[in-house]
C-alpha positions in Angstrom: -18.9 -0.8 -18.0 -15.4 -2.4 -18.1 -13.8 0.9 -17.2 -16.1 1.2 -14.1 -15.2 -2.4 -13.0 -11.5 -1.7 -13.5 -11.8 1.6 -11.6 -13.6 0.0 -8.6 -11.1 -2.9 -8.6 -8.2 -0.4 -8.6 -9.7 1.5 -5.8 -10.2 -1.7 -3.8 -6.6 -2.7 -4.3 -5.5 0.8 -3.4 -7.5 0.7 -0.2 -6.0 -2.7 0.7 -2.4 -1.5 0.0 -3.0 1.7 2.1 -4.2 -0.3 5.0 -1.3 -2.7 4.7 1.1 0.3 4.6 -0.4 1.9 7.7 -0.2 -1.5 9.5 3.4 -1.8 8.6 4.2 1.8 9.8 2.5 1.0 13.1 4.5 -2.3 13.3 7.8 -0.5 12.6 7.0 2.0 15.4 6.1 -0.8 17.8 9.3 -2.7 16.9 11.4 0.4 17.4 9.9 0.9 20.9 10.5 -2.7 21.8 13.9 -2.7 20.1 13.2 -5.8 18.0 14.8 -6.2 14.6 12.6 -6.6 11.5 13.4 -9.6 9.2 14.6 -9.0 5.6 11.5 -10.8 4.2 9.1 -8.4 5.9 11.2 -5.4 4.9 11.0 -6.5 1.3 7.2 -6.9 1.6 7.0 -3.4 3.0 9.0 -1.9 0.2 6.8 -3.7 -2.4 3.6 -2.5 -0.7 4.9 1.1 -0.7 5.7 0.8 -4.4 2.3 -0.6 -5.3 0.6 2.0 -3.1 2.3 4.8 -5.0 1.5 3.2 -8.4 -2.2 2.8 -7.3 -2.4 6.4 -6.0 -0.9 7.8 -9.3 -3.4 5.7 -11.3 -6.3 6.9 -9.2 -5.2 10.5 -9.6 -4.8 9.9 -13.3 -8.3 8.6 -13.6 -9.7 11.5 -11.7 -8.4 13.9 -14.4 -10.2 12.1 -17.2 
């Protein structure tokens, strides 16, 4: 039961991080079109979201192989 809750929680976090990542990609494209610079804070948040998304995807793929 605990594994199932952890699995569902991990999937929820993964879905949130993927949506955040896609939102950031769209934001970067919009900023490139409008030629507006992105602040260092938001760039760091984007990098952290990418790292956590990769970790979440690797964890999900690992759990699928069990």
